[in-house]
VOKOL-479723 format. One record per residue (C-alpha): residue number from 1; x, y, z; residue in three letters. Coordinates in steps of 0.1 Angstrom, whole numbers, m for minus. Example, Ala and Ser with C-alpha at 12.3 -4.5 7.8 and 13.67 -1.06 7.14 Angstrom:
<recs>
rec resi = 1 x = 123 y = m45 z = 78 resn = ALA .
rec resi = 2 x = 137 y = m11 z = 71 resn = SER .
</recs>
This chain:
<recs>
rec resi = 1 x = m475 y = m496 z = 88 resn = UNK .
rec resi = 2 x = m502 y = m472 z = 98 resn = UNK .
rec resi = 3 x = m491 y = m472 z = 134 resn = UNK .
rec resi = 4 x = m455 y = m465 z = 124 resn = UNK .
rec resi = 5 x = m466 y = m437 z = 100 resn = UNK .
rec resi = 6 x = m452 y = m457 z = 70 resn = UNK .
rec resi = 7 x = m486 y = m452 z = 53 resn = UNK .
rec resi = 8 x = m517 y = m431 z = 58 resn = UNK .
rec resi = 9 x = m550 y = m448 z = 69 resn = UNK .
rec resi = 10 x = m579 y = m450 z = 45 resn = UNK .
rec resi = 11 x = m615 y = m444 z = 56 resn = UNK .
rec resi = 12 x = m621 y = m481 z = 53 resn = UNK .
rec resi = 13 x = m594 y = m488 z = 79 resn = UNK .
rec resi = 14 x = m610 y = m462 z = 102 resn = UNK .
rec resi = 15 x = m644 y = m480 z = 99 resn = UNK .
rec resi = 16 x = m628 y = m513 z = 107 resn = UNK .
rec resi = 17 x = m612 y = m498 z = 139 resn = UNK .
rec resi = 18 x = m645 y = m483 z = 149 resn = UNK .
rec resi = 19 x = m662 y = m517 z = 145 resn = UNK .
rec resi = 20 x = m635 y = m534 z = 166 resn = UNK .
rec resi = 21 x = m637 y = m509 z = 194 resn = UNK .
rec resi = 22 x = m675 y = m504 z = 193 resn = UNK .
rec resi = 23 x = m672 y = m467 z = 183 resn = UNK .
rec resi = 24 x = m692 y = m446 z = 158 resn = UNK .
rec resi = 25 x = m672 y = m426 z = 132 resn = UNK .
rec resi = 26 x = m642 y = m418 z = 155 resn = UNK .
rec resi = 27 x = m614 y = m435 z = 136 resn = UNK .
rec resi = 28 x = m632 y = m432 z = 103 resn = UNK .
rec resi = 29 x = m635 y = m394 z = 107 resn = UNK .
rec resi = 30 x = m598 y = m391 z = 116 resn = UNK .
rec resi = 31 x = m589 y = m411 z = 85 resn = UNK .
rec resi = 32 x = m609 y = m388 z = 63 resn = UNK .
rec resi = 33 x = m590 y = m358 z = 77 resn = UNK .
rec resi = 34 x = m555 y = m373 z = 71 resn = UNK .
rec resi = 35 x = m541 y = m367 z = 36 resn = UNK .
rec resi = 36 x = m523 y = m397 z = 22 resn = UNK .
rec resi = 37 x = m514 y = m414 z = m11 resn = UNK .
rec resi = 38 x = m548 y = m430 z = m17 resn = UNK .
rec resi = 39 x = m553 y = m406 z = m46 resn = UNK .
rec resi = 40 x = m531 y = m385 z = m67 resn = UNK .
rec resi = 41 x = m530 y = m350 z = m53 resn = UNK .
rec resi = 42 x = m550 y = m335 z = m81 resn = UNK .
rec resi = 43 x = m578 y = m359 z = m76 resn = UNK .
rec resi = 44 x = m583 y = m356 z = m38 resn = UNK .
rec resi = 45 x = m607 y = m327 z = m39 resn = UNK .
rec resi = 46 x = m628 y = m343 z = m66 resn = UNK .
rec resi = 47 x = m629 y = m376 z = m46 resn = UNK .
rec resi = 48 x = m649 y = m357 z = m20 resn = UNK .
rec resi = 49 x = m673 y = m343 z = m46 resn = UNK .
rec resi = 50 x = m677 y = m379 z = m59 resn = UNK .
rec resi = 51 x = m689 y = m391 z = m25 resn = UNK .
rec resi = 52 x = m715 y = m364 z = m22 resn = UNK .
rec resi = 53 x = m728 y = m366 z = m58 resn = UNK .
rec resi = 54 x = m763 y = m376 z = m66 resn = UNK .
rec resi = 55 x = m754 y = m380 z = m103 resn = UNK .
rec resi = 56 x = m721 y = m390 z = m118 resn = UNK .
rec resi = 57 x = m714 y = m386 z = m155 resn = UNK .
rec resi = 58 x = m683 y = m404 z = m168 resn = UNK .
rec resi = 59 x = m666 y = m405 z = m202 resn = UNK .
rec resi = 60 x = m635 y = m427 z = m208 resn = UNK .
rec resi = 61 x = m618 y = m432 z = m241 resn = UNK .
rec resi = 62 x = m587 y = m452 z = m230 resn = UNK .
rec resi = 63 x = m592 y = m473 z = m198 resn = UNK .
rec resi = 64 x = m620 y = m487 z = m177 resn = UNK .
rec resi = 65 x = m630 y = m459 z = m152 resn = UNK .
rec resi = 66 x = m615 y = m464 z = m117 resn = UNK .
rec resi = 67 x = m649 y = m466 z = m100 resn = UNK .
rec resi = 68 x = m656 y = m497 z = m121 resn = UNK .
rec resi = 69 x = m622 y = m514 z = m119 resn = UNK .
rec resi = 70 x = m615 y = m548 z = m104 resn = UNK .
rec resi = 71 x = m586 y = m550 z = m80 resn = UNK .
rec resi = 72 x = m563 y = m568 z = m105 resn = UNK .
rec resi = 73 x = m571 y = m543 z = m133 resn = UNK .
rec resi = 74 x = m564 y = m514 z = m109 resn = UNK .
rec resi = 75 x = m532 y = m529 z = m98 resn = UNK .
rec resi = 76 x = m520 y = m536 z = m133 resn = UNK .
rec resi = 77 x = m526 y = m500 z = m145 resn = UNK .
rec resi = 78 x = m513 y = m483 z = m114 resn = UNK .
rec resi = 79 x = m481 y = m502 z = m117 resn = UNK .
rec resi = 80 x = m474 y = m484 z = m150 resn = UNK .
rec resi = 81 x = m472 y = m450 z = m133 resn = UNK .
rec resi = 82 x = m436 y = m438 z = m131 resn = UNK .
rec resi = 83 x = m418 y = m430 z = m99 resn = UNK .
rec resi = 84 x = m444 y = m447 z = m78 resn = UNK .
rec resi = 85 x = m434 y = m472 z = m50 resn = UNK .
rec resi = 86 x = m450 y = m505 z = m45 resn = UNK .
rec resi = 87 x = m465 y = m493 z = m12 resn = UNK .
rec resi = 88 x = m481 y = m463 z = m29 resn = UNK .
rec resi = 89 x = m495 y = m486 z = m56 resn = UNK .
rec resi = 90 x = m511 y = m508 z = m29 resn = UNK .
rec resi = 91 x = m525 y = m478 z = m12 resn = UNK .
rec resi = 92 x = m539 y = m463 z = m43 resn = UNK .
rec resi = 93 x = m555 y = m497 z = m53 resn = UNK .
rec resi = 94 x = m571 y = m498 z = m18 resn = UNK .
rec resi = 95 x = m583 y = m462 z = m22 resn = UNK .
rec resi = 96 x = m598 y = m469 z = m57 resn = UNK .
rec resi = 97 x = m617 y = m499 z = m43 resn = UNK .
rec resi = 98 x = m629 y = m479 z = m13 resn = UNK .
rec resi = 99 x = m643 y = m453 z = m37 resn = UNK .
rec resi = 100 x = m666 y = m480 z = m52 resn = UNK .
rec resi = 101 x = m685 y = m484 z = m20 resn = UNK .
rec resi = 102 x = m707 y = m455 z = m31 resn = UNK .
rec resi = 103 x = m722 y = m478 z = m56 resn = UNK .
rec resi = 104 x = m736 y = m502 z = m29 resn = UNK .
rec resi = 105 x = m741 y = m479 z = 1 resn = UNK .
rec resi = 106 x = m775 y = m476 z = 17 resn = UNK .
rec resi = 107 x = m774 y = m442 z = 33 resn = UNK .
rec resi = 108 x = m773 y = m419 z = 15 resn = UNK .
rec resi = 109 x = m786 y = m438 z = m16 resn = UNK .
rec resi = 110 x = m761 y = m446 z = m43 resn = UNK .
rec resi = 111 x = m756 y = m419 z = m70 resn = UNK .
rec resi = 112 x = m770 y = m425 z = m105 resn = UNK .
rec resi = 113 x = m740 y = m432 z = m127 resn = UNK .
rec resi = 114 x = m741 y = m425 z = m164 resn = UNK .
rec resi = 115 x = m710 y = m438 z = m182 resn = UNK .
rec resi = 116 x = m699 y = m437 z = m218 resn = UNK .
rec resi = 117 x = m669 y = m458 z = m228 resn = UNK .
rec resi = 118 x = m651 y = m460 z = m261 resn = UNK .
rec resi = 119 x = m648 y = m495 z = m274 resn = UNK .
rec resi = 120 x = m611 y = m492 z = m271 resn = UNK .
rec resi = 121 x = m614 y = m496 z = m233 resn = UNK .
rec resi = 122 x = m628 y = m531 z = m238 resn = UNK .
rec resi = 123 x = m600 y = m541 z = m262 resn = UNK .
rec resi = 124 x = m569 y = m526 z = m246 resn = UNK .
rec resi = 125 x = m550 y = m554 z = m227 resn = UNK .
rec resi = 126 x = m543 y = m544 z = m191 resn = UNK .
rec resi = 127 x = m527 y = m572 z = m173 resn = UNK .
rec resi = 128 x = m534 y = m606 z = m189 resn = UNK .
rec resi = 129 x = m564 y = m621 z = m206 resn = UNK .
rec resi = 130 x = m579 y = m633 z = m173 resn = UNK .
rec resi = 131 x = m577 y = m598 z = m158 resn = UNK .
rec resi = 132 x = m595 y = m584 z = m189 resn = UNK .
rec resi = 133 x = m622 y = m612 z = m188 resn = UNK .
rec resi = 134 x = m629 y = m605 z = m151 resn = UNK .
rec resi = 135 x = m630 y = m568 z = m157 resn = UNK .
rec resi = 136 x = m655 y = m569 z = m186 resn = UNK .
rec resi = 137 x = m677 y = m593 z = m168 resn = UNK .
rec resi = 138 x = m677 y = m569 z = m138 resn = UNK .
rec resi = 139 x = m688 y = m542 z = m162 resn = UNK .
rec resi = 140 x = m717 y = m563 z = m174 resn = UNK .
rec resi = 141 x = m727 y = m570 z = m138 resn = UNK .
rec resi = 142 x = m726 y = m534 z = m129 resn = UNK .
rec resi = 143 x = m747 y = m526 z = m159 resn = UNK .
rec resi = 144 x = m775 y = m547 z = m144 resn = UNK .
rec resi = 145 x = m778 y = m523 z = m114 resn = UNK .
rec resi = 146 x = m807 y = m500 z = m116 resn = UNK .
rec resi = 147 x = m786 y = m468 z = m109 resn = UNK .
rec resi = 148 x = m758 y = m476 z = m133 resn = UNK .
rec resi = 149 x = m761 y = m470 z = m170 resn = UNK .
rec resi = 150 x = m730 y = m479 z = m191 resn = UNK .
rec resi = 151 x = m730 y = m472 z = m229 resn = UNK .
rec resi = 152 x = m703 y = m481 z = m254 resn = UNK .
rec resi = 153 x = m693 y = m462 z = m285 resn = UNK .
rec resi = 154 x = m689 y = m491 z = m309 resn = UNK .
rec resi = 155 x = m662 y = m490 z = m337 resn = UNK .
rec resi = 156 x = m630 y = m471 z = m343 resn = UNK .
rec resi = 157 x = m644 y = m439 z = m359 resn = UNK .
rec resi = 158 x = m634 y = m405 z = m345 resn = UNK .
rec resi = 159 x = m656 y = m385 z = m321 resn = UNK .
rec resi = 160 x = m653 y = m355 z = m299 resn = UNK .
rec resi = 161 x = m645 y = m376 z = m268 resn = UNK .
rec resi = 162 x = m611 y = m386 z = m281 resn = UNK .
rec resi = 163 x = m597 y = m353 z = m268 resn = UNK .
rec resi = 164 x = m599 y = m364 z = m232 resn = UNK .
rec resi = 165 x = m616 y = m384 z = m205 resn = UNK .
rec resi = 166 x = m637 y = m366 z = m178 resn = UNK .
rec resi = 167 x = m661 y = m369 z = m149 resn = UNK .
rec resi = 168 x = m689 y = m347 z = m137 resn = UNK .
rec resi = 169 x = m702 y = m348 z = m102 resn = UNK .
rec resi = 170 x = m736 y = m332 z = m96 resn = UNK .
rec resi = 171 x = m758 y = m324 z = m65 resn = UNK .
rec resi = 172 x = m792 y = m308 z = m66 resn = UNK .
rec resi = 173 x = m789 y = m271 z = m56 resn = UNK .
rec resi = 174 x = m751 y = m272 z = m55 resn = UNK .
rec resi = 175 x = m723 y = m262 z = m79 resn = UNK .
rec resi = 176 x = m713 y = m290 z = m101 resn = UNK .
rec resi = 177 x = m677 y = m302 z = m102 resn = UNK .
rec resi = 178 x = m657 y = m317 z = m131 resn = UNK .
rec resi = 179 x = m625 y = m337 z = m133 resn = UNK .
rec resi = 180 x = m605 y = m335 z = m165 resn = UNK .
rec resi = 181 x = m581 y = m363 z = m170 resn = UNK .
rec resi = 182 x = m547 y = m359 z = m186 resn = UNK .
rec resi = 183 x = m511 y = m370 z = m186 resn = UNK .
rec resi = 184 x = m503 y = m349 z = m155 resn = UNK .
rec resi = 185 x = m530 y = m368 z = m133 resn = UNK .
rec resi = 186 x = m557 y = m343 z = m143 resn = UNK .
rec resi = 187 x = m573 y = m313 z = m127 resn = UNK .
rec resi = 188 x = m606 y = m306 z = m110 resn = UNK .
rec resi = 189 x = m627 y = m275 z = m118 resn = UNK .
rec resi = 190 x = m660 y = m258 z = m106 resn = UNK .
rec resi = 191 x = m658 y = m230 z = m132 resn = UNK .
rec resi = 192 x = m693 y = m227 z = m146 resn = UNK .
rec resi = 193 x = m681 y = m222 z = m181 resn = UNK .
rec resi = 194 x = m659 y = m253 z = m180 resn = UNK .
rec resi = 195 x = m687 y = m274 z = m164 resn = UNK .
rec resi = 196 x = m711 y = m263 z = m192 resn = UNK .
rec resi = 197 x = m687 y = m272 z = m219 resn = UNK .
rec resi = 198 x = m680 y = m306 z = m204 resn = UNK .
rec resi = 199 x = m717 y = m313 z = m200 resn = UNK .
rec resi = 200 x = m721 y = m305 z = m237 resn = UNK .
rec resi = 201 x = m693 y = m329 z = m245 resn = UNK .
rec resi = 202 x = m709 y = m357 z = m225 resn = UNK .
rec resi = 203 x = m742 y = m352 z = m244 resn = UNK .
rec resi = 204 x = m723 y = m354 z = m277 resn = UNK .
rec resi = 205 x = m705 y = m386 z = m269 resn = UNK .
rec resi = 206 x = m737 y = m401 z = m255 resn = UNK .
rec resi = 207 x = m754 y = m396 z = m289 resn = UNK .
rec resi = 208 x = m726 y = m417 z = m305 resn = UNK .
rec resi = 209 x = m731 y = m447 z = m281 resn = UNK .
rec resi = 210 x = m752 y = m478 z = m283 resn = UNK .
rec resi = 211 x = m781 y = m480 z = m259 resn = UNK .
rec resi = 212 x = m775 y = m496 z = m224 resn = UNK .
rec resi = 213 x = m789 y = m530 z = m234 resn = UNK .
rec resi = 214 x = m769 y = m533 z = m266 resn = UNK .
rec resi = 215 x = m738 y = m520 z = m247 resn = UNK .
rec resi = 216 x = m741 y = m547 z = m220 resn = UNK .
rec resi = 217 x = m744 y = m574 z = m247 resn = UNK .
rec resi = 218 x = m713 y = m560 z = m264 resn = UNK .
rec resi = 219 x = m693 y = m561 z = m232 resn = UNK .
rec resi = 220 x = m703 y = m597 z = m224 resn = UNK .
rec resi = 221 x = m696 y = m608 z = m259 resn = UNK .
rec resi = 222 x = m662 y = m592 z = m261 resn = UNK .
rec resi = 223 x = m653 y = m607 z = m227 resn = UNK .
rec resi = 224 x = m657 y = m641 z = m243 resn = UNK .
rec resi = 225 x = m645 y = m634 z = m278 resn = UNK .
rec resi = 226 x = m614 y = m614 z = m269 resn = UNK .
rec resi = 227 x = m603 y = m626 z = m235 resn = UNK .
rec resi = 228 x = m609 y = m664 z = m233 resn = UNK .
rec resi = 229 x = m588 y = m674 z = m263 resn = UNK .
rec resi = 230 x = m619 y = m681 z = m285 resn = UNK .
rec resi = 231 x = m619 y = m650 z = m307 resn = UNK .
rec resi = 232 x = m632 y = m656 z = m342 resn = UNK .
rec resi = 233 x = m610 y = m648 z = m372 resn = UNK .
rec resi = 234 x = m606 y = m611 z = m377 resn = UNK .
rec resi = 235 x = m615 y = m601 z = m341 resn = UNK .
rec resi = 236 x = m585 y = m588 z = m321 resn = UNK .
rec resi = 237 x = m577 y = m569 z = m290 resn = UNK .
rec resi = 238 x = m554 y = m539 z = m288 resn = UNK .
rec resi = 239 x = m520 y = m548 z = m274 resn = UNK .
rec resi = 240 x = m503 y = m515 z = m274 resn = UNK .
rec resi = 241 x = m478 y = m505 z = m248 resn = UNK .
rec resi = 242 x = m486 y = m494 z = m212 resn = UNK .
rec resi = 243 x = m512 y = m467 z = m209 resn = UNK .
rec resi = 244 x = m511 y = m437 z = m186 resn = UNK .
rec resi = 245 x = m529 y = m438 z = m152 resn = UNK .
rec resi = 246 x = m566 y = m430 z = m151 resn = UNK .
rec resi = 247 x = m586 y = m423 z = m120 resn = UNK .
</recs>
């Protein structure tokens, strides 16, 4: 499909071609320069900032962030996006998984990731119970990595983060970038006033969250209680209708 121009290559395809032909960053460089459907148009510029970041700050009040998603979870949520072909869904799933390579890369070192999730993200059913169990256990595994800190805001009380999900990408000595998620696929910004406001919002939601150790325990416990059919009386997941796409 790439050869016939039916789909655009991802960087991971380019790296595979480079390996096959014994080349160094030839096909991969070309793939990086070809715009495709791996990301929604509004997210493409921020995806580059994400790759270069030394620190990522993430808040999500509705869905598991894309950089943490399993393949099945990503596919289930991307399929809910209207007017999107099956081929585009597959391409965006591949792009989402490719983004996650920054968490395990060796050069440059992975970014430090600071994430705050609302408890709703652990309760909302995306796909079936097995998809959710796999996803929550992946979160627990990621939380064990030294450069990843995941905190959960426990309970259903209101907080400032309910007004919208967001990301902050920071590099020392460089202008920070933010991505503000919304129903229209979001928007990036480097406006200093907006960046300052979003940083303040992140600090606010972080003060509402459990510490990292307690959050990991909550994620693992909810994986077993909500998504294996063994939930005790009174414990339930959210089973509302399909949610909007999140990056």
